[in-house]
C-alpha positions as CSV (number, residue, x, y, z in Angstrom):
1,X,-23.6,-21.0,-19.5
2,X,-26.0,-23.5,-17.9
3,X,-29.5,-22.2,-17.1
4,X,-29.3,-23.6,-13.6
5,X,-26.3,-21.5,-12.6
6,X,-27.0,-19.4,-9.5
7,X,-25.8,-15.9,-8.6
8,X,-23.9,-17.6,-5.7
9,X,-22.1,-19.9,-8.3
10,X,-21.1,-16.9,-10.3
11,X,-19.8,-15.0,-7.3
12,X,-17.8,-18.0,-6.1
13,X,-16.2,-18.3,-9.5
14,X,-15.4,-14.6,-9.7
15,X,-13.7,-14.8,-6.2
16,X,-11.7,-17.9,-7.4
17,X,-10.6,-16.1,-10.6
18,X,-9.7,-13.0,-8.7
19,X,-7.6,-14.9,-6.2
20,X,-5.9,-16.7,-9.1
21,X,-5.2,-13.4,-10.8
22,X,-3.8,-11.9,-7.6
23,X,-1.4,-14.8,-7.1
24,X,0.2,-14.3,-10.5
25,X,1.9,-11.0,-9.6
26,X,3.8,-9.8,-6.6
27,X,1.6,-7.5,-4.6
28,X,2.7,-4.0,-3.6
29,X,3.0,-3.4,0.2
30,X,-0.2,-2.4,2.0
31,X,1.9,0.0,4.1
32,X,5.4,1.4,4.1
33,X,6.3,2.4,7.6
34,X,8.7,5.3,7.8
35,X,11.8,5.6,10.1
36,X,9.7,7.1,12.9
37,X,7.6,3.9,13.1
38,X,8.5,1.3,15.8
39,X,9.0,-1.2,12.9
40,X,10.1,0.8,9.8
41,X,9.7,-1.2,6.7
42,X,7.0,-2.7,4.5
43,X,3.8,-4.6,5.5
44,X,1.4,-6.6,3.4
45,X,-2.1,-7.4,4.6
46,X,-4.1,-10.4,3.4
47,X,-7.8,-10.2,4.3
48,X,-9.2,-13.7,3.7
49,X,-12.4,-14.1,1.8
50,X,-15.5,-14.2,4.1
51,X,-16.4,-17.6,5.5
52,X,-19.9,-19.0,5.0
53,X,-20.6,-18.8,8.7
54,X,-19.5,-16.2,11.2
55,X,-18.6,-12.6,10.8
56,X,-15.0,-12.6,12.0
57,X,-12.5,-10.9,9.7
58,X,-9.4,-13.0,9.1
59,X,-6.3,-10.9,8.5
60,X,-2.7,-12.0,7.9
61,X,0.1,-9.4,8.1
62,X,3.6,-10.0,6.7
63,X,6.3,-7.5,7.5
64,X,9.9,-6.8,6.6
65,X,12.1,-4.6,8.7
66,X,14.4,-1.8,7.5
67,X,16.5,-1.6,10.7
68,X,19.5,-4.0,10.5
69,X,19.0,-5.6,14.0
70,X,15.5,-6.7,13.2
71,X,16.0,-7.4,9.4
72,X,18.8,-10.0,9.6
73,X,17.3,-12.0,6.7
74,X,14.0,-12.3,8.4
75,X,10.3,-12.0,7.4
76,X,7.8,-11.5,10.2
77,X,4.3,-13.1,9.9
78,X,1.2,-12.5,12.0
79,X,-1.7,-15.0,11.4
80,X,-5.4,-14.5,12.3
81,X,-4.8,-17.1,15.1
82,X,-1.9,-15.1,16.7
83,X,-2.3,-14.1,20.3
84,X,-2.6,-10.4,19.1
85,X,-3.2,-10.6,15.3
86,X,-1.4,-7.8,13.5
87,X,0.8,-7.2,16.6
88,X,2.2,-10.7,17.4
89,X,4.7,-11.8,14.8
90,X,6.6,-15.0,14.2
91,X,10.1,-14.4,12.6
92,X,11.0,-16.7,9.7
93,X,14.2,-16.9,7.6
94,X,13.7,-15.9,4.0
95,X,14.5,-19.4,2.6
96,X,11.8,-20.9,4.8
97,X,9.3,-18.2,3.7
98,X,10.0,-19.0,0.0
99,X,9.5,-22.7,0.6
100,X,6.3,-22.1,2.5
101,X,5.0,-19.8,-0.3
102,X,5.8,-22.5,-2.9
103,X,4.0,-25.2,-0.8
104,X,1.0,-23.0,-0.4
105,X,0.8,-22.4,-4.2
106,X,1.2,-26.2,-4.9
107,X,-1.6,-27.0,-2.3
108,X,-3.9,-24.3,-3.8
109,X,-3.3,-25.6,-7.3
110,X,-4.2,-29.2,-6.1
111,X,-7.3,-28.0,-4.2
112,X,-8.5,-26.2,-7.4
113,X,-8.0,-29.3,-9.4
114,X,-9.8,-31.4,-6.9
115,X,-12.7,-29.0,-6.7
116,X,-13.0,-29.1,-10.5
117,X,-12.7,-32.9,-10.4
118,X,-9.7,-32.7,-12.8
119,X,-7.0,-35.2,-11.9
120,X,-3.4,-34.0,-12.2
121,X,-0.4,-36.2,-13.3
122,X,1.7,-34.7,-10.4
123,X,-0.7,-36.3,-7.9
124,X,0.2,-39.8,-9.2
125,X,3.9,-39.4,-8.5
126,X,5.4,-41.4,-5.7
127,X,7.1,-39.6,-2.8
């Protein structure tokens, strides 16, 4: 390890490696809402890593519903920018959710390579 590595550099690398490890396995739900809950089913929370400036907590909530009327092949997503984060959900069909998840993984992989200044062959392919 270089002598000029700072504690901040080590912390950033640990956060990056932790995020990478957490993306390799499907996470368990943060909450399982029982039948007495207004939205019975499973919920996953994603708390974004702290940003360099500001103290706002950014939380994404992803929900599946157990009741058939709301389920209907849908996943419900609440972003930190929602009108009421954690309460205001956008419904998405499962094929669209899967495509979005794969695009996010591809974009994260590319961003990691760019940050490490390592070119990827995939980036040279034509559209």
